[in-house]
C-alpha positions, 0 to 999 in steps of 0.5 A, a space after each residue: 958282337 962277336 966273341 973276338 971283339 967282345 975280349 978287346 972292347 973297350 970299357 974307357 972309351 966313353 971317358 977317353 973321348 970326354 976327356 980328349 974333348 974337355 981336356 979333364 983327366 978320368 977322375 976329374 970326369 968321374 967326379 963330375 954331377 952325373 947330368 953333367 957327365 951325360 951331357 958332356 958324352 953327348 956333345 963330345 959324342 957328336 963333335 966326334 962326329 962332326 970331324 968328317 964327310 962321312 960323320 956329318 952324313 950319319 948325324 944328318 941322317 940321324 937327324 931326319 929319322 928324328 923328325 915326326 912333321 911330313 916334309 911336304 915340299 918332298 911329297 909334292 915334287 915326287 908326286 910331280 916327277 911321279 905324274 900324280 
């Protein structure tokens, strides 16, 4: 993060996003149980990315990077193309 970005870094952006997602005001959000706050933070973050094509691509990439099982079909298709 550059110096100018630190100067103009928003301190309430998470609260604003949750507020837009839920309709709660900041005071209501700050009074939520912490586990519910974390859930709404995650849900509002995902919802903000689902509104556009670029965001959906990012979510798909994040999902793909979390996968631990091999994609056997993709490996087989690649092997066929490579001639092995």
